[in-house]
KOLZA-832052 format. One record per residue (C-alpha): x negated, y negated, z. Coordinates in steps of 0.1 Angstrom, whole numbers, padded with zeros to 4 digits, always signed. Each point is the difference from the previous one (the first is absolute). Layout:
N
XYZ;...
***
This chain:
523
+0115-1462+1100;-0023+0019+0019;+0006+0014+0037;-0008-0033+0034;-0020+0018+0027;-0004-0008+0034;-0026+0012+0025;+0013+0007+0029;-0034+0006+0032;+0006+0016+0036;-0013+0024+0023;+0035+0014+0008;+0017+0021-0024;+0037-0010+0017;-0007-0037-0006;-0011+0010-0040;+0035+0019-0003;+0014-0032+0013;-0013-0020-0020;+0014+0022-0029;+0032-0002+0008;+0003-0038+0005;-0021-0008-0034;+0013+0028-0024;+0017-0011-0030;+0004+0004-0042;-0039-0008-0017;-0017-0002+0033;-0025+0030+0007;-0010-0003+0038;-0035+0008+0002;-0010+0016+0041;-0032+0002+0017;-0015+0006+0039;-0026-0014+0001;-0022-0029-0013;-0025+0022-0022;+0029+0019-0017;+0016-0039-0011;-0030-0007-0014;+0001+0029-0016;+0032-0004-0015;-0007-0032-0008;-0025+0006-0020;+0017+0028-0025;+0037-0024+0002;+0012-0038-0008;+0018-0008+0023;+0023-0028+0012;+0006-0001+0030;-0024+0013+0036;+0021+0004+0032;-0029+0008+0025;+0007+0008+0035;-0030-0025+0023;-0007+0030+0028;-0018+0028-0020;-0030+0027+0013;-0030-0007-0017;+0007-0026-0031;+0024-0028+0018;+0028-0015-0018;-0021-0032-0003;-0034+0014-0010;+0015+0020-0028;+0018-0036-0014;-0037-0010+0000;-0013+0030-0017;+0027-0013-0023;-0005-0032-0008;-0040+0010-0006;+0013+0020-0028;+0005-0013-0034;+0029+0028-0010;+0016-0007+0035;-0007-0035+0007;+0033-0020-0009;+0024+0034+0014;+0023-0018+0024;-0001+0011+0034;+0032+0000+0028;-0018+0011+0036;+0026+0024+0021;-0011-0002+0035;+0018+0008+0038;-0020-0024+0011;-0002-0036+0014;-0006-0018-0034;-0015-0033+0017;-0015-0024-0018;-0040+0016+0002;+0016+0030-0018;+0023-0017-0025;-0033-0027-0008;-0027+0037-0008;+0033+0017-0017;+0005-0028-0022;-0036-0008-0005;+0000+0041-0007;+0023-0012-0032;+0035+0012+0013;+0030-0021-0008;+0023+0008+0026;-0002+0019+0035;+0036+0023+0007;-0001+0008+0040;+0016+0038+0013;+0029+0009+0000;-0001-0010-0035;+0033-0020-0011;+0012+0019-0031;+0019-0028-0014;-0036-0026+0002;-0018+0032-0011;+0017+0003-0028;+0008-0035-0012;-0037-0007+0003;-0007+0035-0021;+0024-0010-0033;-0020-0033-0004;-0031+0015-0003;+0017+0029-0014;+0017-0027-0025;-0034-0021-0010;-0023+0026-0011;+0029+0014-0024;+0001-0029-0009;-0041-0006-0006;+0002+0035-0021;+0026-0016-0019;-0025-0028-0006;-0025+0025-0002;+0018+0016-0033;+0008-0036-0016;-0032-0006+0005;-0018+0035-0018;+0033-0006-0030;-0013-0040-0003;-0034+0013-0009;+0012+0025-0019;+0018-0022-0020;-0026-0027-0001;-0027+0032-0012;+0027+0006-0026;+0002-0037-0013;-0035-0003-0002;-0003+0037-0021;+0030-0014-0024;-0019-0036+0001;-0034+0017-0011;+0017+0022-0025;+0022-0030-0012;-0031-0015-0007;-0020+0025-0017;+0026+0008-0021;+0005-0033-0015;-0039-0002-0010;+0008+0029-0012;+0030-0004-0018;-0015-0034-0014;-0033+0022-0007;+0021+0030-0026;+0026-0034-0009;-0037-0015-0019;-0016+0033-0014;+0033+0000-0028;-0001-0039-0001;-0035+0001-0004;+0000+0018-0032;+0030-0014-0013;-0013-0037+0000;-0030+0017-0019;+0021+0013-0021;+0021-0028-0010;-0031-0020-0002;-0014+0024-0027;+0029+0001-0016;+0007-0037-0001;-0034+0001-0014;-0003+0023-0024;+0043+0015-0001;-0005+0028-0037;-0039+0003+0017;-0019+0038-0007;+0009+0010+0041;+0036-0019+0003;+0020+0032-0008;-0020+0016+0032;+0002-0030+0022;+0039-0001-0008;+0003+0035+0019;-0021-0010+0026;+0023-0027+0011;+0026+0022-0005;-0012+0023+0029;-0013-0028+0019;+0039-0016-0005;+0011+0037+0010;-0026+0000+0030;+0018-0030+0018;+0035+0008-0006;-0008+0031+0017;-0017-0014+0032;+0036-0028-0002;+0025+0030-0004;-0022+0019+0027;+0006-0042+0025;+0031+0008-0005;+0009+0034+0005;-0013+0005+0028;+0020-0038+0013;+0034+0019-0006;-0009+0031+0013;-0010-0013+0033;+0034-0023+0000;+0020+0026-0010;+0006-0003-0031;-0009+0020-0027;+0031+0027-0008;-0008+0028-0009;+0016+0013-0034;+0001+0034+0007;+0008+0030-0024;-0012+0038-0004;-0037+0001-0017;-0024+0021-0006;-0032-0003+0021;-0021+0005-0033;+0014-0028-0020;-0003-0022+0033;-0042+0012-0005;-0002+0001-0035;+0017-0037-0001;-0027-0012+0026;-0029+0016-0015;+0012-0020-0031;+0001-0033+0017;-0037+0008+0015;-0016+0014-0031;-0016-0031-0011;-0016-0009+0029;-0012+0038+0003;-0012+0000-0037;-0019-0034+0008;-0020+0015+0029;-0006+0030-0019;+0014+0024+0026;+0016+0037-0002;+0026+0010+0004;+0018+0033+0008;+0034+0003+0005;+0018+0034+0018;+0036+0002+0000;+0018+0030+0003;+0026+0014-0029;+0028+0007+0018;+0017-0040+0003;+0006-0015+0031;+0026-0031+0007;+0002-0024+0026;+0030-0022+0004;-0025-0035-0002;-0003-0032-0016;-0023+0016-0037;-0013-0036-0002;-0010-0012+0039;-0015+0039+0006;-0014-0004-0037;-0023-0034+0013;-0004+0020+0026;-0019+0021-0011;-0017-0025-0023;-0011-0013+0025;-0019+0028+0020;-0015+0000-0039;-0009-0032-0002;-0015+0000+0039;-0019+0034-0006;-0019-0018-0040;-0008-0034+0022;-0012+0020+0027;-0021+0027-0024;-0035-0003-0012;-0001-0002-0042;+0004+0032-0011;+0015+0017+0026;+0029+0028+0007;+0037-0007+0012;+0028+0026+0004;+0031+0002+0003;+0019+0032+0006;+0038+0005+0009;+0017+0032+0023;+0028+0007+0016;+0002+0013+0040;+0023+0004+0026;+0024-0020-0019;-0024-0026-0004;-0015-0018-0031;-0039-0003+0009;-0018-0025-0030;-0036+0000+0003;-0023-0029-0015;-0036+0011+0009;-0032-0021-0011;-0038+0003+0004;-0009-0033+0007;-0014-0016+0034;+0028+0007+0026;+0017-0013+0029;-0017+0006+0030;+0027+0024+0031;+0006-0028+0018;+0011-0023-0030;+0024+0026-0013;+0031-0012+0014;-0007-0041+0002;-0005+0002-0042;+0035+0001+0003;+0006-0033+0020;+0008-0032-0019;-0032-0020-0015;-0021+0029+0012;-0031+0009-0019;-0028+0025+0015;-0030-0029+0010;-0028+0020-0013;+0010+0004-0035;-0015-0030-0010;+0005-0005-0039;+0028-0020+0001;+0007-0005-0034;+0013+0028+0003;+0018+0001+0036;+0034-0014-0013;+0023-0013+0024;-0003+0023+0028;+0044-0001-0010;+0003+0041-0019;-0005+0017+0027;+0027-0015+0021;+0023-0001-0032;-0007+0034-0004;+0008+0009+0040;+0038-0022+0001;+0009+0018-0036;-0008+0033+0008;+0022-0008+0036;+0029-0012-0020;-0003+0030-0017;+0003+0020+0030;-0034+0012-0001;-0037-0004+0019;-0035-0006-0018;-0032+0005+0014;-0037-0001-0007;-0031+0024+0016;-0039+0001-0019;-0005+0030-0023;-0013+0036+0013;-0035-0004-0003;-0001-0024-0023;+0010-0038-0003;+0022-0017-0017;+0040+0001+0019;+0027+0014-0004;+0037-0011+0002;+0028+0020+0004;+0038-0007+0002;+0026+0018+0011;+0036-0003-0015;+0027+0022+0003;+0010+0022-0022;+0040-0002-0019;+0016+0030-0013;-0004+0011-0037;+0024-0019-0024;+0002+0023-0023;-0002-0022-0032;-0025-0030-0006;+0004-0030+0026;+0006-0029-0032;-0012-0032+0002;+0023-0028+0017;-0006-0024-0016;+0025-0010-0029;-0024-0010-0035;+0022-0029-0023;+0019+0016-0027;-0020+0012-0031;+0006-0021-0031;-0013-0015-0032;-0035-0005+0001;-0014-0036-0013;-0005-0038+0008;+0023-0016+0026;+0010-0031+0008;-0012-0012+0033;+0011-0027+0028;-0031-0006+0022;+0013-0021+0029;-0021-0010+0030;-0009-0034+0014;-0034+0004-0002;-0009-0014-0033;-0038+0016-0002;+0018+0039+0010;+0028-0002-0029;-0025-0008-0031;-0020+0024+0007;+0031+0024+0006;+0007-0014-0034;-0035+0008-0012;+0005+0035+0010;+0037+0006-0019;-0020-0011-0026;-0025+0023-0003;+0026+0025+0008;+0018-0009-0030;+0023-0019+0015;+0022-0032-0006;+0004-0022+0030;+0008-0036+0015;-0006-0020+0033;+0025-0008+0027;-0014-0024+0034;+0029+0006+0019;+0038+0014+0004;+0019-0027-0024;-0031+0003-0029;+0008+0034-0002;+0036-0002-0003;+0005-0019-0018;-0031+0014-0027;+0018+0035+0007;+0030-0015-0021;-0026-0011-0031;-0026+0023+0002;+0024+0040+0007;-0033+0015+0017;+0006+0032+0001;-0022-0001+0032;-0004-0022+0027;-0032+0003+0018;+0017-0019+0036;-0020-0016+0028;+0018+0006+0034;-0020-0035+0014;+0015-0026-0023;+0004-0038+0017;+0032-0010+0004;+0022+0027-0011;-0019+0032+0009;-0002+0028-0027;+0027+0028+0020;+0026-0033-0004;-0007-0002-0038;-0001+0036-0008;+0037+0001+0024;+0007-0031-0035;-0017+0024-0028;+0028+0025+0015;+0029-0020+0002;-0006-0006-0037;+0016+0029-0030;-0032-0008-0023;-0028+0010+0031;+0022+0027+0012;-0017+0030-0005;-0039-0020-0011;-0029+0018+0011;-0014-0030+0037;-0029+0009+0010;-0005-0015+0039;-0037-0010-0001;-0013-0013+0033;-0022-0001+0030;+0022+0014+0026;+0000+0040-0004;+0009+0015+0026;+0031+0024+0003;+0023-0027+0012;-0007-0025-0029;+0003+0022-0027;+0036+0011+0014;+0007-0032-0002;-0014-0002-0032;+0026+0033-0010;+0030-0020+0018;-0002-0028-0018;-0002+0014-0033;-0039+0007-0007;+0001+0036-0023;-0039+0004+0010;-0026-0019+0023;-0032-0010-0007;-0025-0010+0026;-0031-0029-0008;-0023+0003-0015;+0022+0017-0024;-0022+0031-0017;-0003-0007-0036;+0007+0045-0005;+0027-0004+0026;+0018-0029-0021;-0009+0019-0036;+0014+0028+0013;+0039-0016+0013;-0002-0022-0036;-0003+0029-0022;+0029+0026+0014;+0026-0021-0005;+0011-0041-0002;+0026+0006+0014;+0024+0021+0022;+0026+0004+0021;+0003-0022+0031;+0022+0019+0017;-0011+0032+0019;-0040-0008-0005;-0024+0002+0028;-0029-0024+0005;-0033+0025+0005;
***
């Protein structure tokens, strides 16, 4: 807290020294003036909590100084105590109070009385400082809340817009396929619907991820990984968007492999988000670049483009949640304003930094990620995910357990398309009973079942000798690391997050029908 200032005004130096000795305390600054003119100069330069003014002074006396102080907006509220050795009859007191005095002290001064009065004004000023600081803080909080509310409204409007974008063609595609399911353009329509569905899933995943990171619920699965593998994985994920926009992509990766102690999936997500961002804000046929270099014990990954760029004043703010550059009016390509916030938070979890800057002498942006390098292991890093044990190929008997009847039916159709047989159960007891008769090779089990949930059902299967080694796959809307850990503890072999992708399910089923329930991790 700032120091408190008192003004001491007396034409005699010895009086000023005496007042100074009596009032000295921690946090108090004593300003001394030997004339009214000098006092006015100090008042214009400093905020004063109390003025102790001698009445009898040559030139500008105490009363005249007080009247001038009351006539100035800056000093009119400064409390004044007159110090006088002369008479304090009623007329003089009336003139002093009329000039703005709050009290009179008679010379010779009683030290305890002076200190007592001074302490009151010291504490009053301290309280005003605290109130002022609290007011400023409240105003800042109110402004932050207004900004957050504005961003929330903008986010909700953008979210509705972004969700309608893929929902509209999905709706139109369904209408067209309902009228003519085998028409000439049916294949293209289904491809389009698949792309739009993936876009919806990506939006929802980003929303969930940024919420998890903000709440500290993301657990990194770190391991020794090569930067080259991260970049190639990110490019593979973003390639459809880049190709659709007819952008050219240039990649510069050094010949020597650079290693990080990091989560491969999350860092790939970071680079892919930057590539997707560059794709969206670069006009058709633009240029996008990815470069990797090692410098000063760090690896630097840069994603550049020749797009519309980011104003200099916005380059730090774009990493805030729900922030979008206002003059980027192509809202259909604008996203939700969460991608860069997620990038920054994930990079920070890895002990790195990310920044945005403009390109030298050209339009566009450059995003730079800096991460600490790890020691070269001498051997190639391997995937931490354990695949299903290989087995002979062929049709599987799959028990689908889900209380959502339409979803269970659609999963059944997917299984038939893959060449497998299936049976459906809609709750835990029905699943346990059906399994005894059907003897499935694989059980596709929902977690959120009514009554007996999926964890209980899985544990019940594992207690039965018939199903101790049966491959049980969780398919659920809960996809956080904690959910996957719970699934592993309950006895699930693998975990798929809804909506289950055709390719992911097909890959699992094509690898094996059964596997050991002991020692398998849930990927």
